[in-house]
C-alpha positions as CSV (number, residue, x, y, z in Angstrom):
1,X,14.2,1.3,-10.4
2,X,17.7,2.4,-9.5
3,X,19.2,-0.3,-11.7
4,X,16.8,0.2,-14.6
5,X,16.6,4.0,-14.7
6,X,19.5,5.3,-12.6
7,X,17.1,7.4,-10.6
8,X,17.3,8.6,-7.0
9,X,14.7,6.8,-4.7
10,X,13.4,7.6,-1.3
11,X,11.7,4.9,0.7
12,X,9.3,6.3,3.3
13,X,8.4,3.9,6.1
14,X,7.6,4.3,9.8
15,X,8.7,0.7,10.7
16,X,11.6,0.6,13.1
17,X,12.2,-3.0,12.0
18,X,11.9,-2.7,8.2
19,X,13.9,0.4,7.7
20,X,17.2,-0.9,9.1
21,X,16.8,-4.1,7.1
22,X,16.1,-1.9,4.0
23,X,19.2,0.1,4.6
24,X,21.3,-3.0,5.0
25,X,20.0,-4.6,1.8
26,X,20.7,-1.4,-0.1
27,X,24.2,-1.2,1.4
28,X,24.9,-4.9,0.4
29,X,23.9,-4.1,-3.2
30,X,25.9,-0.8,-3.4
31,X,22.8,1.5,-3.5
32,X,23.4,3.6,-0.4
33,X,23.9,6.8,-2.5
34,X,20.9,6.1,-4.7
35,X,18.3,5.0,-2.2
36,X,17.5,7.1,0.9
37,X,15.4,5.2,3.5
38,X,13.4,7.9,5.3
39,X,11.9,7.3,8.7
40,X,8.4,8.8,8.8
41,X,4.7,8.7,8.1
42,X,2.9,9.2,4.9
43,X,0.5,11.5,6.8
44,X,3.4,13.9,7.4
45,X,6.0,13.3,4.7
46,X,9.3,14.7,5.8
47,X,10.2,16.2,2.4
48,X,10.1,19.7,1.0
49,X,7.2,20.9,-1.2
50,X,7.3,19.9,-4.9
51,X,10.5,17.9,-4.4
52,X,9.4,14.5,-5.9
53,X,8.6,13.5,-9.5
54,X,6.9,10.2,-8.7
55,X,5.1,8.8,-5.7
56,X,4.6,5.0,-5.8
57,X,2.7,3.2,-3.1
58,X,1.8,-0.5,-3.0
59,X,-1.1,-1.7,-0.8
60,X,-0.2,0.8,2.0
61,X,-2.7,3.6,2.0
62,X,-5.5,1.4,3.4
63,X,-3.6,1.4,6.7
64,X,-4.1,5.1,7.3
65,X,-6.9,6.4,9.4
66,X,-6.8,9.6,7.4
67,X,-6.4,8.7,3.8
68,X,-7.3,12.2,2.6
69,X,-4.3,13.6,4.6
70,X,-2.0,11.1,2.9
71,X,-3.1,12.4,-0.5
72,X,-2.8,16.0,0.6
73,X,0.8,15.2,1.6
74,X,1.5,13.4,-1.7
75,X,0.1,16.5,-3.6
76,X,2.3,18.8,-1.5
77,X,5.6,16.9,-2.2
78,X,4.9,16.2,-5.9
79,X,6.3,18.6,-8.5
80,X,3.9,20.0,-11.0
81,X,3.2,17.2,-13.5
82,X,4.3,14.6,-11.0
83,X,2.9,11.2,-11.1
84,X,1.0,9.3,-8.3
85,X,0.8,5.5,-8.9
86,X,-0.6,3.3,-6.3
87,X,-2.4,0.0,-5.5
88,X,-4.7,-0.6,-2.6
89,X,-7.1,-3.3,-1.5
90,X,-10.4,-1.5,-1.5
91,X,-14.1,-2.2,-0.9
92,X,-16.4,-2.4,-3.9
93,X,-18.9,0.3,-4.4
94,X,-21.8,-2.0,-3.6
95,X,-20.3,-3.7,-0.6
96,X,-22.3,-3.8,2.6
97,X,-19.9,-2.5,5.3
98,X,-20.9,-5.1,7.9
99,X,-19.4,-8.0,5.8
100,X,-16.0,-6.4,6.0
101,X,-15.9,-6.2,9.8
102,X,-13.6,-9.2,10.2
103,X,-11.1,-7.4,7.9
104,X,-11.5,-4.1,9.7
105,X,-10.9,-5.8,13.0
106,X,-7.7,-7.4,11.7
107,X,-6.2,-4.2,10.3
108,X,-7.5,-2.0,13.2
109,X,-9.5,0.3,11.0
110,X,-13.2,1.1,10.4
111,X,-13.2,1.4,6.6
112,X,-11.5,0.8,3.4
113,X,-11.2,3.2,0.5
114,X,-12.8,2.5,-2.9
115,X,-12.0,3.5,-6.4
116,X,-14.7,6.2,-6.4
117,X,-13.7,7.5,-3.0
118,X,-10.1,7.8,-4.0
119,X,-11.0,9.5,-7.3
120,X,-13.1,12.1,-5.6
121,X,-10.4,13.0,-3.2
122,X,-7.7,13.1,-5.8
123,X,-9.7,15.1,-8.4
124,X,-10.6,17.5,-5.6
125,X,-7.0,18.1,-4.7
126,X,-6.1,19.0,-8.3
127,X,-4.9,15.7,-9.7
128,X,-6.1,14.4,-13.1
129,X,-6.8,10.8,-13.7
130,X,-4.4,9.1,-16.1
131,X,-5.5,5.5,-15.8
132,X,-7.2,3.1,-13.5
133,X,-6.7,-0.6,-14.2
134,X,-9.1,-2.9,-12.4
135,X,-7.4,-6.1,-11.3
136,X,-10.0,-7.2,-8.8
137,X,-10.0,-10.7,-10.2
138,X,-6.4,-11.0,-9.0
139,X,-7.0,-10.1,-5.3
140,X,-8.2,-13.5,-4.2
141,X,-5.5,-15.2,-6.3
142,X,-2.9,-13.1,-4.6
143,X,-4.0,-13.6,-1.1
144,X,-4.5,-17.4,-1.8
145,X,-0.9,-17.5,-2.9
146,X,0.3,-15.7,0.3
147,X,-1.8,-18.0,2.5
148,X,-0.3,-21.0,0.7
149,X,3.2,-19.6,1.3
150,X,2.4,-19.1,5.0
151,X,1.1,-22.7,5.3
152,X,4.1,-24.2,3.5
153,X,6.6,-22.2,5.6
154,X,4.8,-22.6,8.9
155,X,7.6,-24.1,10.8
156,X,10.2,-21.7,9.5
157,X,7.9,-18.8,10.4
158,X,7.6,-20.1,14.0
159,X,11.2,-19.3,14.5
160,X,10.5,-15.5,14.1
161,X,6.7,-15.3,14.8
162,X,4.5,-16.7,17.5
163,X,2.1,-19.5,16.7
164,X,-0.7,-17.2,17.7
165,X,0.5,-14.5,15.2
166,X,0.7,-17.1,12.4
167,X,-2.9,-18.3,13.1
168,X,-4.2,-14.7,13.1
169,X,-2.4,-14.1,9.8
170,X,-3.9,-17.2,8.2
171,X,-7.4,-16.2,9.4
172,X,-6.9,-12.7,8.1
173,X,-5.7,-13.8,4.7
174,X,-8.8,-16.1,4.4
175,X,-11.0,-13.0,5.1
176,X,-9.3,-11.2,2.2
177,X,-9.8,-14.2,-0.1
178,X,-13.5,-14.6,0.8
179,X,-14.2,-10.9,0.4
180,X,-12.6,-10.9,-3.0
181,X,-14.5,-14.0,-4.2
182,X,-17.7,-12.5,-3.0
183,X,-17.1,-9.3,-4.9
184,X,-16.9,-7.2,-1.8
185,X,-13.3,-6.2,-2.4
186,X,-11.6,-4.7,-5.3
187,X,-8.0,-4.0,-6.3
188,X,-6.2,-2.2,-9.0
189,X,-3.5,0.2,-10.2
190,X,-4.5,3.9,-9.9
191,X,-2.5,6.4,-11.8
192,X,-3.0,10.2,-11.4
193,X,-1.0,13.3,-12.3
194,X,-0.6,16.5,-10.4
195,X,-1.8,19.4,-12.7
């Protein structure tokens, strides 16, 4: 985004491991003045009201135990007319909750959002829907590819991860694949605008 548009970017993340790596990669590419890596949670965004034009999130909101609070914070920091664009693995509207329990156990949550759930929250906060693109058919393909990469790089990964962690990861990825193939999970790009 910085290279293509010359914009200022803020990367919000609470990871004490990923943030220093992000800063180092930005520094190595000469982006330290264009990209500000912010330590913090998306449930309490450490930015002023109406200070951001675009919020972009990729497959992260599902990890919040209070998704409505995340969207309230996004609404607060977005300027009027600001854009919210995000992706998230979600449960389908017809999914029986008990079939997702293995996924919930893996990500330490008791639910996933859905397109309808997110729409209701966002419209209630004063957003308007711009576009929702359903890519549910890509979810299983994506996680199958990630699983293949984990399997092909198993021995390299054991240098930085335990064998137990890798096995849990493979099992968890298979749950996502199976849920997508069964039609219990959905995925897509959701685009809303603050009115």
